[in-house]
Biopython code that builds the backbone (N, CA, C, O; Angstrom):
import numpy as np
from Bio.PDB.StructureBuilder import StructureBuilder

atoms = [
    (1, "MET", "N", (27.706, -23.263, 21.077)),
    (1, "MET", "CA", (26.141, -23.616, 20.682)),
    (1, "MET", "C", (25.619, -22.559, 20.767)),
    (1, "MET", "O", (25.084, -22.011, 19.803)),
    (2, "ARG", "N", (25.674, -22.054, 21.965)),
    (2, "ARG", "CA", (23.674, -21.503, 21.910)),
    (2, "ARG", "C", (24.234, -20.073, 21.432)),
    (2, "ARG", "O", (23.399, -19.174, 21.338)),
    (3, "PHE", "N", (25.194, -19.865, 21.210)),
    (3, "PHE", "CA", (25.912, -18.588, 20.459)),
    (3, "PHE", "C", (25.289, -18.097, 19.459)),
    (3, "PHE", "O", (24.865, -16.975, 19.184)),
    (4, "ILE", "N", (25.295, -19.984, 18.495)),
    (4, "ILE", "CA", (25.400, -19.512, 17.296)),
    (4, "ILE", "C", (24.018, -19.575, 17.092)),
    (4, "ILE", "O", (23.587, -18.905, 16.153)),
    (5, "CYS", "N", (22.847, -20.538, 18.073)),
    (5, "CYS", "CA", (21.380, -20.081, 17.417)),
    (5, "CYS", "C", (20.615, -19.267, 18.019)),
    (5, "CYS", "O", (19.386, -19.192, 18.022)),
    (6, "PHE", "N", (21.730, -18.398, 18.749)),
    (6, "PHE", "CA", (20.176, -16.961, 18.789)),
    (6, "PHE", "C", (21.423, -16.520, 17.682)),
    (6, "PHE", "O", (20.825, -15.911, 16.795)),
    (7, "PHE", "N", (22.792, -16.554, 17.362)),
    (7, "PHE", "CA", (23.121, -15.363, 16.146)),
    (7, "PHE", "C", (21.681, -15.573, 14.732)),
    (7, "PHE", "O", (21.216, -14.547, 14.234)),
    (8, "LEU", "N", (21.180, -16.927, 14.289)),
    (8, "LEU", "CA", (20.541, -17.495, 13.306)),
    (8, "LEU", "C", (18.942, -17.258, 13.465)),
    (8, "LEU", "O", (18.141, -17.253, 12.530)),
    (9, "ILE", "N", (18.595, -17.033, 15.047)),
    (9, "ILE", "CA", (17.076, -16.345, 15.198)),
    (9, "ILE", "C", (17.788, -15.161, 14.729)),
    (9, "ILE", "O", (17.788, -15.122, 13.499)),
    (10, "TYR", "N", (18.347, -14.257, 15.235)),
    (10, "TYR", "CA", (18.570, -12.888, 15.453)),
    (10, "TYR", "C", (18.856, -12.332, 13.570)),
    (10, "TYR", "O", (18.391, -11.247, 13.220)),
    (11, "VAL", "N", (19.432, -12.986, 12.818)),
    (11, "VAL", "CA", (19.426, -13.096, 11.589)),
    (11, "VAL", "C", (18.332, -13.560, 10.445)),
    (11, "VAL", "O", (18.293, -13.322, 9.238)),
    (12, "MET", "N", (17.338, -14.423, 11.426)),
    (12, "MET", "CA", (15.862, -14.262, 10.562)),
    (12, "MET", "C", (14.826, -13.194, 10.721)),
    (12, "MET", "O", (13.962, -12.719, 9.983)),
    (13, "LEU", "N", (15.287, -12.953, 12.150)),
    (13, "LEU", "CA", (14.266, -12.050, 12.263)),
    (13, "LEU", "C", (15.144, -10.654, 11.656)),
    (13, "LEU", "O", (14.628, -9.624, 11.222)),
    (14, "THR", "N", (15.755, -10.781, 11.702)),
    (14, "THR", "CA", (16.599, -9.389, 10.753)),
    (14, "THR", "C", (16.054, -9.582, 9.088)),
    (14, "THR", "O", (15.285, -8.928, 8.382)),
    (15, "VAL", "N", (16.706, -10.569, 8.915)),
    (15, "VAL", "CA", (16.000, -10.640, 6.779)),
    (15, "VAL", "C", (14.626, -10.662, 6.902)),
    (15, "VAL", "O", (14.080, -10.358, 5.841)),
    (16, "HIS", "N", (13.658, -10.977, 8.052)),
    (16, "HIS", "CA", (11.783, -10.443, 7.759)),
    (16, "HIS", "C", (12.050, -9.384, 7.889)),
    (16, "HIS", "O", (11.761, -8.689, 6.916)),
    (17, "ALA", "N", (12.701, -8.671, 9.054)),
    (17, "ALA", "CA", (12.033, -7.000, 8.810)),
    (17, "ALA", "C", (12.627, -6.673, 7.710)),
    (17, "ALA", "O", (12.369, -5.530, 8.087)),
    (18, "LEU", "N", (13.281, -6.503, 6.512)),
    (18, "LEU", "CA", (14.283, -6.393, 5.757)),
    (18, "LEU", "C", (13.656, -5.986, 4.985)),
    (18, "LEU", "O", (13.896, -4.837, 4.615)),
    (19, "ALA", "N", (12.403, -6.833, 4.288)),
    (19, "ALA", "CA", (11.265, -6.485, 3.243)),
    (19, "ALA", "C", (10.300, -5.431, 3.084)),
    (19, "ALA", "O", (9.628, -5.053, 2.124)),
    (20, "GLY", "N", (10.447, -4.928, 4.697)),
    (20, "GLY", "CA", (11.103, -3.145, 4.349)),
    (20, "GLY", "C", (9.206, -3.004, 4.116)),
    (20, "GLY", "O", (8.443, -3.967, 4.034)),
    (21, "SER", "N", (8.688, -1.063, 4.030)),
    (21, "SER", "CA", (6.881, -0.888, 3.950)),
    (21, "SER", "C", (6.999, -1.637, 2.937)),
    (21, "SER", "O", (7.887, -2.266, 2.362)),
    (22, "ALA", "N", (4.867, -1.245, 2.747)),
    (22, "ALA", "CA", (4.219, -1.604, 1.372)),
    (22, "ALA", "C", (4.829, 0.416, 1.240)),
    (22, "ALA", "O", (4.826, 1.207, 2.184)),
    (23, "ASP", "N", (5.234, 0.696, -0.102)),
    (23, "ASP", "CA", (5.581, 1.759, -0.558)),
    (23, "ASP", "C", (4.648, 1.913, -2.243)),
    (23, "ASP", "O", (4.586, 1.201, -3.245)),
    (24, "VAL", "N", (3.903, 3.536, -1.738)),
    (24, "VAL", "CA", (3.360, 4.059, -3.255)),
    (24, "VAL", "C", (4.399, 4.132, -4.066)),
    (24, "VAL", "O", (5.429, 4.271, -3.405)),
    (25, "GLU", "N", (4.616, 4.095, -5.372)),
    (25, "GLU", "CA", (5.485, 4.509, -6.524)),
    (25, "GLU", "C", (4.635, 5.441, -7.236)),
    (25, "GLU", "O", (5.062, 6.544, -7.579)),
    (26, "GLY", "N", (2.733, 4.820, -7.622)),
    (26, "GLY", "CA", (2.324, 5.268, -8.337)),
    (26, "GLY", "C", (0.988, 5.613, -8.211)),
    (26, "GLY", "O", (0.440, 4.699, -7.596)),
    (27, "VAL", "N", (0.140, 6.546, -8.512)),
    (27, "VAL", "CA", (-1.491, 6.551, -8.502)),
    (27, "VAL", "C", (-1.459, 7.426, -9.861)),
    (27, "VAL", "O", (-0.678, 8.331, -10.156)),
    (28, "LYS", "N", (-2.550, 6.885, -10.612)),
    (28, "LYS", "CA", (-2.991, 7.946, -11.482)),
    (28, "LYS", "C", (-4.857, 7.181, -11.207)),
    (28, "LYS", "O", (-5.374, 6.224, -10.632)),
    (29, "VAL", "N", (-5.298, 8.447, -12.110)),
    (29, "VAL", "CA", (-6.826, 8.903, -10.663)),
    (29, "VAL", "C", (-8.105, 9.283, -11.859)),
    (29, "VAL", "O", (-8.403, 10.477, -11.903)),
    (30, "THR", "N", (-8.881, 8.324, -12.836)),
    (30, "THR", "CA", (-9.336, 8.710, -13.705)),
    (30, "THR", "C", (-11.606, 8.923, -12.877)),
    (30, "THR", "O", (-12.556, 8.275, -12.438)),
    (31, "ARG", "N", (-11.099, 10.423, -13.257)),
    (31, "ARG", "CA", (-13.414, 10.653, -13.234)),
    (31, "ARG", "C", (-13.867, 9.458, -14.219)),
    (31, "ARG", "O", (-13.616, 9.096, -15.368)),
    (32, "GLU", "N", (-14.499, 9.135, -13.372)),
    (32, "GLU", "CA", (-16.214, 8.953, -14.086)),
    (32, "GLU", "C", (-17.130, 8.886, -14.321)),
    (32, "GLU", "O", (-17.379, 10.090, -14.248)),
    (33, "ALA", "N", (-18.087, 8.428, -14.609)),
    (33, "ALA", "CA", (-19.121, 8.832, -15.534)),
    (33, "ALA", "C", (-19.999, 9.209, -14.413)),
    (33, "ALA", "O", (-20.483, 10.293, -14.739)),
    (34, "ALA", "N", (-20.572, 8.773, -12.943)),
    (34, "ALA", "CA", (-21.598, 8.298, -12.048)),
    (34, "ALA", "C", (-20.886, 8.940, -11.032)),
    (34, "ALA", "O", (-21.147, 8.670, -9.860)),
    (35, "GLY", "N", (-19.175, 10.549, -11.605)),
    (35, "GLY", "CA", (-18.716, 11.445, -10.534)),
    (35, "GLY", "C", (-17.918, 10.779, -9.610)),
    (35, "GLY", "O", (-17.292, 11.473, -8.808)),
    (36, "THR", "N", (-17.789, 9.218, -9.553)),
    (36, "THR", "CA", (-17.033, 8.988, -8.555)),
    (36, "THR", "C", (-15.553, 8.488, -9.449)),
    (36, "THR", "O", (-15.579, 8.575, -10.676)),
    (37, "TYR", "N", (-14.580, 8.088, -8.905)),
    (37, "TYR", "CA", (-13.036, 8.152, -8.993)),
    (37, "TYR", "C", (-12.641, 6.329, -9.096)),
    (37, "TYR", "O", (-13.284, 5.569, -8.371)),
    (38, "ARG", "N", (-11.751, 5.862, -9.875)),
    (38, "ARG", "CA", (-11.180, 5.755, -10.336)),
    (38, "ARG", "C", (-9.444, 5.250, -10.176)),
    (38, "ARG", "O", (-8.642, 5.263, -11.109)),
    (39, "PHE", "N", (-9.167, 4.861, -8.884)),
    (39, "PHE", "CA", (-7.446, 4.733, -8.247)),
    (39, "PHE", "C", (-7.359, 3.438, -9.451)),
    (39, "PHE", "O", (-8.248, 2.675, -9.830)),
    (40, "ASP", "N", (-5.592, 3.565, -9.959)),
    (40, "ASP", "CA", (-5.035, 2.709, -9.999)),
    (40, "ASP", "C", (-3.449, 3.104, -9.375)),
    (40, "ASP", "O", (-2.890, 4.200, -9.337)),
    (41, "VAL", "N", (-2.929, 1.614, -8.864)),
    (41, "VAL", "CA", (-2.104, 2.163, -7.844)),
    (41, "VAL", "C", (-1.079, 1.523, -8.081)),
    (41, "VAL", "O", (-1.105, 0.481, -8.736)),
    (42, "THR", "N", (-0.036, 2.022, -7.605)),
    (42, "THR", "CA", (1.816, 0.636, -7.947)),
    (42, "THR", "C", (2.140, 0.736, -7.005)),
    (42, "THR", "O", (2.154, 1.838, -6.457)),
    (43, "ILE", "N", (2.607, -0.548, -6.312)),
    (43, "ILE", "CA", (2.810, -0.595, -4.792)),
    (43, "ILE", "C", (3.935, -1.197, -4.663)),
    (43, "ILE", "O", (3.563, -2.371, -4.683)),
    (44, "ARG", "N", (5.625, -1.230, -4.484)),
    (44, "ARG", "CA", (6.687, -2.265, -4.669)),
    (44, "ARG", "C", (6.782, -2.846, -2.594)),
    (44, "ARG", "O", (6.704, -2.107, -1.613)),
    (45, "HIS", "N", (6.916, -3.951, -2.627)),
    (45, "HIS", "CA", (7.360, -4.693, -1.391)),
    (45, "HIS", "C", (8.373, -5.108, -2.049)),
    (45, "HIS", "O", (8.707, -5.046, -3.232)),
    (46, "GLN", "N", (9.177, -5.896, -0.359)),
    (46, "GLN", "CA", (9.428, -7.035, -0.948)),
    (46, "GLN", "C", (8.925, -8.320, -0.312)),
    (46, "GLN", "O", (9.505, -9.021, 0.516)),
    (47, "ASP", "N", (7.675, -8.496, -0.889)),
    (47, "ASP", "CA", (6.753, -9.575, -0.352)),
    (47, "ASP", "C", (7.620, -11.180, -0.390)),
    (47, "ASP", "O", (8.531, -11.519, -1.144)),
    (48, "ASP", "N", (7.188, -11.687, 0.321)),
    (48, "ASP", "CA", (8.267, -12.841, 0.598)),
    (48, "ASP", "C", (7.606, -14.153, 1.930)),
    (48, "ASP", "O", (8.034, -14.764, 2.909)),
    (49, "GLY", "N", (6.041, -13.977, 0.947)),
    (49, "GLY", "CA", (5.534, -15.617, 1.144)),
    (49, "GLY", "C", (4.230, -14.459, 1.868)),
    (49, "GLY", "O", (4.295, -13.249, 2.082)),
    (50, "TRP", "N", (2.905, -15.629, 2.141)),
    (50, "TRP", "CA", (1.709, -15.283, 2.690)),
    (50, "TRP", "C", (2.266, -14.528, 4.471)),
    (50, "TRP", "O", (1.332, -14.124, 5.163)),
    (51, "LYS", "N", (3.435, -14.422, 4.952)),
    (51, "LYS", "CA", (3.841, -14.406, 6.206)),
    (51, "LYS", "C", (4.240, -12.665, 6.250)),
    (51, "LYS", "O", (4.066, -11.911, 7.208)),
    (52, "HIS", "N", (4.800, -12.335, 4.947)),
    (52, "HIS", "CA", (4.420, -10.797, 5.104)),
    (52, "HIS", "C", (4.652, -10.605, 3.604)),
    (52, "HIS", "O", (5.538, -11.112, 2.918)),
    (53, "TYR", "N", (3.539, -9.653, 3.185)),
    (53, "TYR", "CA", (3.339, -9.571, 2.039)),
    (53, "TYR", "C", (2.370, -8.047, 2.271)),
    (53, "TYR", "O", (1.730, -7.836, 3.302)),
    (54, "ALA", "N", (2.421, -7.193, 1.227)),
    (54, "ALA", "CA", (1.502, -5.494, 0.342)),
    (54, "ALA", "C", (-0.034, -6.214, 0.353)),
    (54, "ALA", "O", (-0.416, -7.024, -0.491)),
    (55, "ASN", "N", (-1.116, -5.547, 1.934)),
    (55, "ASN", "CA", (-2.095, -6.749, 1.961)),
    (55, "ASN", "C", (-3.625, -5.329, 1.479)),
    (55, "ASN", "O", (-4.785, -5.331, 1.067)),
    (56, "LYS", "N", (-2.725, -4.506, 1.833)),
    (56, "LYS", "CA", (-3.350, -3.143, 1.365)),
    (56, "LYS", "C", (-3.365, -1.991, 0.641)),
    (56, "LYS", "O", (-2.218, -1.801, 0.238)),
    (57, "TRP", "N", (-3.920, -1.338, 0.367)),
    (57, "TRP", "CA", (-3.929, 0.354, -0.082)),
    (57, "TRP", "C", (-5.013, 1.182, 0.702)),
    (57, "TRP", "O", (-6.067, 0.630, 1.018)),
    (58, "GLU", "N", (-4.747, 2.640, 1.055)),
    (58, "GLU", "CA", (-5.630, 3.303, 0.994)),
    (58, "GLU", "C", (-5.851, 4.523, 1.033)),
    (58, "GLU", "O", (-5.180, 5.242, 1.774)),
    (59, "VAL", "N", (-6.942, 5.072, 0.159)),
    (59, "VAL", "CA", (-6.576, 6.382, 0.076)),
    (59, "VAL", "C", (-7.921, 7.465, 0.994)),
    (59, "VAL", "O", (-9.146, 7.532, 1.099)),
    (60, "ILE", "N", (-6.808, 8.084, 1.437)),
    (60, "ILE", "CA", (-7.165, 9.714, 2.490)),
    (60, "ILE", "C", (-7.360, 10.877, 1.858)),
    (60, "ILE", "O", (-7.197, 11.124, 0.664)),
    (61, "LEU", "N", (-7.767, 11.674, 2.845)),
    (61, "LEU", "CA", (-8.411, 12.273, 2.977)),
    (61, "LEU", "C", (-7.483, 13.572, 3.621)),
    (61, "LEU", "O", (-6.508, 13.008, 4.118)),
    (62, "PRO", "N", (-7.358, 14.870, 3.812)),
    (62, "PRO", "CA", (-6.581, 15.553, 4.102)),
    (62, "PRO", "C", (-6.465, 15.483, 5.460)),
    (62, "PRO", "O", (-5.351, 15.538, 5.979)),
    (63, "SER", "N", (-7.884, 15.321, 6.383)),
    (63, "SER", "CA", (-8.374, 15.545, 7.840)),
    (63, "SER", "C", (-7.377, 14.431, 8.253)),
    (63, "SER", "O", (-6.718, 14.469, 9.292)),
    (64, "GLY", "N", (-7.323, 13.174, 7.091)),
    (64, "GLY", "CA", (-7.033, 12.159, 7.576)),
    (64, "GLY", "C", (-8.144, 10.488, 8.148)),
    (64, "GLY", "O", (-8.038, 9.643, 9.036)),
    (65, "GLU", "N", (-9.057, 10.751, 7.083)),
    (65, "GLU", "CA", (-10.048, 9.935, 6.868)),
    (65, "GLU", "C", (-9.118, 9.137, 6.225)),
    (65, "GLU", "O", (-8.085, 9.486, 5.654)),
    (66, "VAL", "N", (-9.797, 7.525, 6.442)),
    (66, "VAL", "CA", (-9.990, 6.520, 5.222)),
    (66, "VAL", "C", (-10.920, 6.700, 4.770)),
    (66, "VAL", "O", (-11.752, 7.131, 5.569)),
    (67, "ILE", "N", (-11.458, 6.511, 3.207)),
    (67, "ILE", "CA", (-12.337, 6.622, 2.999)),
    (67, "ILE", "C", (-12.449, 5.918, 0.919)),
    (67, "ILE", "O", (-12.933, 6.167, -0.185)),
    (68, "ALA", "N", (-11.844, 5.251, 1.456)),
    (68, "ALA", "CA", (-11.909, 4.264, 0.290)),
    (68, "ALA", "C", (-10.053, 2.987, 0.967)),
    (68, "ALA", "O", (-9.036, 3.519, 1.411)),
    (69, "THR", "N", (-10.247, 1.245, 0.788)),
    (69, "THR", "CA", (-9.744, 1.112, 0.377)),
    (69, "THR", "C", (-9.334, -0.499, 0.172)),
    (69, "THR", "O", (-9.785, -1.301, 0.990)),
    (70, "ARG", "N", (-8.541, -0.941, -0.842)),
    (70, "ARG", "CA", (-8.457, -1.860, -1.595)),
    (70, "ARG", "C", (-7.491, -2.521, -1.605)),
    (70, "ARG", "O", (-6.382, -2.361, -2.114)),
    (71, "ILE", "N", (-8.280, -3.914, -0.548)),
    (71, "ILE", "CA", (-7.280, -5.229, 0.491)),
    (71, "ILE", "C", (-6.625, -6.631, -1.496)),
    (71, "ILE", "O", (-6.987, -7.166, -2.544)),
    (72, "LEU", "N", (-5.730, -6.415, -0.715)),
    (72, "LEU", "CA", (-4.796, -7.171, -1.784)),
    (72, "LEU", "C", (-4.777, -9.044, -0.961)),
    (72, "LEU", "O", (-4.305, -9.467, 0.095)),
    (73, "HIS", "N", (-5.684, -9.833, -2.316)),
    (73, "HIS", "CA", (-5.559, -10.768, -1.147)),
    (73, "HIS", "C", (-5.039, -12.309, -0.951)),
    (73, "HIS", "O", (-5.532, -13.330, -0.473)),
    (74, "HIS", "N", (-3.085, -11.762, -1.907)),
    (74, "HIS", "CA", (-2.219, -12.373, -1.827)),
    (74, "HIS", "C", (-1.062, -12.051, -1.896)),
    (74, "HIS", "O", (-1.052, -10.859, -2.206)),
    (75, "PRO", "N", (0.524, -12.641, -1.723)),
    (75, "PRO", "CA", (1.423, -11.917, -2.073)),
    (75, "PRO", "C", (1.594, -11.846, -3.477)),
    (75, "PRO", "O", (1.007, -12.514, -4.328)),
    (76, "HIS", "N", (2.869, -10.551, -3.715)),
    (76, "HIS", "CA", (2.899, -10.355, -4.808)),
    (76, "HIS", "C", (4.894, -11.080, -4.990)),
    (76, "HIS", "O", (5.859, -10.427, -5.385)),
    (77, "VAL", "N", (4.884, -12.164, -4.656)),
    (77, "VAL", "CA", (6.410, -11.986, -4.749)),
    (77, "VAL", "C", (7.114, -12.260, -5.979)),
    (77, "VAL", "O", (8.242, -12.500, -5.548)),
    (78, "ASP", "N", (7.180, -12.394, -7.389)),
    (78, "ASP", "CA", (7.164, -12.500, -8.511)),
    (78, "ASP", "C", (6.352, -11.407, -9.374)),
    (78, "ASP", "O", (6.172, -11.762, -10.539)),
    (79, "GLU", "N", (5.990, -10.539, -9.136)),
    (79, "GLU", "CA", (5.563, -10.025, -9.299)),
    (79, "GLU", "C", (5.800, -8.040, -8.881)),
    (79, "GLU", "O", (4.718, -7.512, -9.139)),
    (80, "GLN", "N", (6.500, -7.302, -8.528)),
    (80, "GLN", "CA", (7.523, -6.249, -8.040)),
    (80, "GLN", "C", (7.857, -5.108, -9.165)),
    (80, "GLN", "O", (8.775, -5.272, -9.968)),
    (81, "PRO", "N", (7.003, -3.894, -9.156)),
    (81, "PRO", "CA", (6.052, -3.991, -8.296)),
    (81, "PRO", "C", (4.434, -4.012, -9.141)),
    (81, "PRO", "O", (4.108, -4.488, -10.228)),
    (82, "PHE", "N", (4.009, -3.607, -8.568)),
    (82, "PHE", "CA", (2.455, -4.415, -8.764)),
    (82, "PHE", "C", (2.140, -3.412, -8.398)),
    (82, "PHE", "O", (2.625, -2.725, -7.499)),
    (83, "THR", "N", (0.457, -3.047, -9.715)),
    (83, "THR", "CA", (-0.422, -2.194, -9.664)),
    (83, "THR", "C", (-2.190, -2.783, -9.568)),
    (83, "THR", "O", (-2.586, -3.930, -9.772)),
    (84, "ARG", "N", (-2.803, -1.868, -9.287)),
    (84, "ARG", "CA", (-4.373, -2.765, -8.213)),
    (84, "ARG", "C", (-5.491, -1.920, -8.811)),
    (84, "ARG", "O", (-4.936, -1.515, -9.833)),
    (85, "SER", "N", (-6.270, -1.589, -8.816)),
    (85, "SER", "CA", (-7.550, -0.855, -9.530)),
    (85, "SER", "C", (-8.290, -0.967, -8.333)),
    (85, "SER", "O", (-8.293, -2.013, -7.683)),
    (86, "LEU", "N", (-9.116, 0.360, -7.892)),
    (86, "LEU", "CA", (-10.261, 0.182, -7.261)),
    (86, "LEU", "C", (-11.131, 1.566, -7.633)),
    (86, "LEU", "O", (-10.710, 2.717, -7.522)),
    (87, "SER", "N", (-12.280, 1.208, -8.043)),
    (87, "SER", "CA", (-13.546, 2.107, -9.118)),
    (87, "SER", "C", (-14.674, 2.656, -7.840)),
    (87, "SER", "O", (-14.743, 2.543, -6.616)),
    (88, "GLY", "N", (-15.178, 3.063, -8.527)),
    (88, "GLY", "CA", (-16.171, 3.693, -7.438)),
    (88, "GLY", "C", (-15.874, 4.492, -6.256)),
    (88, "GLY", "O", (-16.642, 4.474, -5.294)),
    (89, "VAL", "N", (-14.721, 5.249, -6.265)),
    (89, "VAL", "CA", (-14.548, 6.061, -4.635)),
    (89, "VAL", "C", (-15.406, 7.290, -4.987)),
    (89, "VAL", "O", (-15.368, 7.980, -6.006)),
    (90, "LYS", "N", (-16.112, 7.386, -4.004)),
    (90, "LYS", "CA", (-16.812, 9.112, -3.954)),
    (90, "LYS", "C", (-16.249, 9.577, -3.309)),
    (90, "LYS", "O", (-16.162, 9.130, -2.165)),
    (91, "ILE", "N", (-15.424, 10.957, -3.771)),
    (91, "ILE", "CA", (-14.489, 11.954, -2.969)),
    (91, "ILE", "C", (-15.320, 13.076, -2.848)),
    (91, "ILE", "O", (-16.070, 13.464, -3.744)),
    (92, "PRO", "N", (-15.174, 13.687, -1.570)),
    (92, "PRO", "CA", (-16.378, 15.129, -1.246)),
    (92, "PRO", "C", (-15.806, 15.608, -2.278)),
    (92, "PRO", "O", (-14.743, 15.326, -2.830)),
    (93, "GLU", "N", (-17.345, 17.054, -2.689)),
    (93, "GLU", "CA", (-16.891, 17.625, -4.187)),
    (93, "GLU", "C", (-15.296, 19.262, -3.392)),
    (93, "GLU", "O", (-14.632, 20.237, -3.743)),
    (94, "ASP", "N", (-15.587, 18.453, -2.346)),
    (94, "ASP", "CA", (-14.463, 20.118, -1.645)),
    (94, "ASP", "C", (-13.143, 19.712, -1.462)),
    (94, "ASP", "O", (-12.158, 20.180, -0.891)),
    (95, "ILE", "N", (-13.322, 19.004, -1.917)),
    (95, "ILE", "CA", (-11.725, 18.215, -1.322)),
    (95, "ILE", "C", (-11.109, 17.844, -2.969)),
    (95, "ILE", "O", (-11.735, 17.297, -3.877)),
    (96, "LYS", "N", (-9.898, 18.269, -2.981)),
    (96, "LYS", "CA", (-8.584, 19.076, -4.461)),
    (96, "LYS", "C", (-7.674, 18.164, -4.380)),
    (96, "LYS", "O", (-7.145, 17.729, -5.402)),
    (97, "MET", "N", (-7.195, 17.527, -2.605)),
    (97, "MET", "CA", (-6.352, 16.248, -2.586)),
    (97, "MET", "C", (-6.277, 15.280, -1.941)),
    (97, "MET", "O", (-6.266, 15.482, -0.727)),
    (98, "VAL", "N", (-6.203, 13.987, -2.358)),
    (98, "VAL", "CA", (-5.930, 13.099, -0.952)),
    (98, "VAL", "C", (-4.762, 11.850, -1.095)),
    (98, "VAL", "O", (-4.049, 11.700, -2.087)),
    (99, "LYS", "N", (-4.740, 11.120, -0.054)),
    (99, "LYS", "CA", (-3.530, 10.804, 0.119)),
    (99, "LYS", "C", (-3.593, 8.914, -0.099)),
    (99, "LYS", "O", (-4.188, 8.059, 0.557)),
    (100, "VAL", "N", (-2.594, 8.800, -1.447)),
    (100, "VAL", "CA", (-2.753, 7.532, -1.134)),
    (100, "VAL", "C", (-1.686, 6.481, -0.372)),
    (100, "VAL", "O", (-0.534, 6.843, -0.611)),
    (101, "ARG", "N", (-1.733, 5.377, 0.410)),
    (101, "ARG", "CA", (-0.811, 4.967, 1.225)),
    (101, "ARG", "C", (-0.510, 3.588, 1.654)),
    (101, "ARG", "O", (-0.946, 2.991, 2.638)),
    (102, "GLY", "N", (0.388, 3.147, 0.660)),
    (102, "GLY", "CA", (0.479, 0.752, 1.085)),
    (102, "GLY", "C", (-0.017, 0.802, 2.170)),
    (102, "GLY", "O", (-0.407, 1.792, 2.789)),
    (103, "HIS", "N", (-0.025, -0.384, 2.485)),
    (103, "HIS", "CA", (-0.212, -0.992, 3.820)),
    (103, "HIS", "C", (0.970, -2.958, 3.819)),
    (103, "HIS", "O", (1.077, -3.532, 2.736)),
    (104, "ASP", "N", (1.484, -3.453, 4.808)),
    (104, "ASP", "CA", (1.714, -5.008, 4.362)),
    (104, "ASP", "C", (1.655, -5.469, 6.192)),
    (104, "ASP", "O", (1.653, -4.746, 7.188)),
    (105, "ASN", "N", (1.608, -7.082, 6.034)),
    (105, "ASN", "CA", (1.123, -7.162, 6.867)),
    (105, "ASN", "C", (1.602, -7.396, 8.135)),
    (105, "ASN", "O", (0.981, -8.039, 8.981)),
    (106, "VAL", "N", (2.802, -6.844, 8.316)),
    (106, "VAL", "CA", (4.193, -7.103, 9.527)),
    (106, "VAL", "C", (4.071, -6.037, 9.843)),
    (106, "VAL", "O", (3.543, -5.802, 10.930)),
    (107, "HIS", "N", (4.718, -4.509, 8.623)),
    (107, "HIS", "CA", (4.557, -3.097, 9.423)),
    (107, "HIS", "C", (3.421, -2.663, 9.565)),
    (107, "HIS", "O", (3.336, -1.648, 10.255)),
    (108, "GLY", "N", (2.702, -2.986, 9.242)),
    (108, "GLY", "CA", (1.148, -1.717, 8.802)),
    (108, "GLY", "C", (1.612, -1.421, 7.991)),
    (108, "GLY", "O", (2.255, -2.045, 7.146)),
    (109, "ALA", "N", (1.224, 0.199, 8.162)),
    (109, "ALA", "CA", (1.199, 1.365, 7.123)),
    (109, "ALA", "C", (2.515, 1.884, 6.219)),
    (109, "ALA", "O", (3.525, 2.182, 6.856)),
    (110, "GLY", "N", (2.532, 1.970, 5.144)),
    (110, "GLY", "CA", (4.215, 2.396, 4.586)),
    (110, "GLY", "C", (4.919, 3.638, 4.790)),
    (110, "GLY", "O", (4.274, 4.588, 5.234)),
    (111, "HIS", "N", (6.118, 3.771, 4.538)),
    (111, "HIS", "CA", (6.528, 4.782, 4.760)),
    (111, "HIS", "C", (6.495, 6.236, 3.815)),
    (111, "HIS", "O", (6.730, 7.402, 4.132)),
    (112, "SER", "N", (6.060, 5.557, 2.409)),
    (112, "SER", "CA", (5.606, 6.547, 1.361)),
    (112, "SER", "C", (4.559, 6.643, 1.441)),
    (112, "SER", "O", (3.878, 5.658, 1.726)),
    (113, "ILE", "N", (3.943, 8.002, 1.199)),
    (113, "ILE", "CA", (2.588, 8.832, 1.444)),
    (113, "ILE", "C", (2.723, 9.755, 0.033)),
    (113, "ILE", "O", (3.468, 10.694, -0.248)),
    (114, "PHE", "N", (1.601, 9.019, -0.769)),
    (114, "PHE", "CA", (1.361, 9.079, -2.349)),
    (114, "PHE", "C", (0.609, 10.454, -2.274)),
    (114, "PHE", "O", (-0.412, 10.447, -1.587)),
    (115, "GLU", "N", (0.916, 11.476, -2.797)),
    (115, "GLU", "CA", (0.141, 13.061, -2.865)),
    (115, "GLU", "C", (-0.526, 13.333, -4.369)),
    (115, "GLU", "O", (0.198, 13.761, -5.268)),
    (116, "VAL", "N", (-2.145, 13.026, -4.632)),
    (116, "VAL", "CA", (-2.670, 13.157, -5.819)),
    (116, "VAL", "C", (-4.001, 14.102, -6.361)),
    (116, "VAL", "O", (-5.169, 13.713, -6.330)),
    (117, "GLU", "N", (-3.587, 15.299, -6.812)),
    (117, "GLU", "CA", (-4.564, 16.069, -6.855)),
    (117, "GLU", "C", (-5.807, 15.453, -7.609)),
    (117, "GLU", "O", (-5.648, 14.582, -8.465)),
    (118, "ILE", "N", (-7.406, 16.077, -7.158)),
    (118, "ILE", "CA", (-7.941, 15.698, -8.055)),
    (118, "ILE", "C", (-8.179, 16.285, -8.830)),
    (118, "ILE", "O", (-8.515, 17.447, -8.605)),
    (119, "ILE", "N", (-8.137, 15.882, -9.897)),
    (119, "ILE", "CA", (-9.064, 17.344, -11.552)),
    (119, "ILE", "C", (-10.956, 16.597, -10.925)),
    (119, "ILE", "O", (-11.423, 15.523, -10.545)),
    (120, "ARG", "N", (-11.441, 18.063, -11.184)),
    (120, "ARG", "CA", (-13.202, 17.783, -10.777)),
    (120, "ARG", "C", (-13.852, 18.437, -12.985)),
    (120, "ARG", "O", (-15.041, 18.438, -13.304)),
]
sb = StructureBuilder()
sb.init_structure("model")
sb.init_model(0)
sb.init_chain("A")
sb.init_seg("    ")
for serial, (resi, resn, name, xyz) in enumerate(atoms, 1):
    if name == "N":
        sb.init_residue(resn, " ", resi, " ")
    sb.init_atom(name, np.array(xyz, "f"), 0.0, 1.0, " ", f" {name:<3s}", serial, name[0])
structure = sb.get_structure()
């Protein structure tokens, strides 16, 4: 009986971990009139509810500095992949490329980092 209990706990934890990381599948960057940028980012994550979901994505300079974060306020269980936008992102003039990384509330930063060329 004890073995069965441990086995069931192990299976539940394993299934929870299999939801994996929040991975960026696509990024569209548009220059706005004010000289800032709009990011439309597509994320895939096997959200399974409030206990494990993609909770944000970040725009990162080559130096590793996070310059913008789009908070995702709820799970997207039935909407995969999903795209969310962030406007007004200021990118220093000397920067020609940024990275976009997903994040979930269990594993943290996603495995895939999407590099995007900045067109001036």
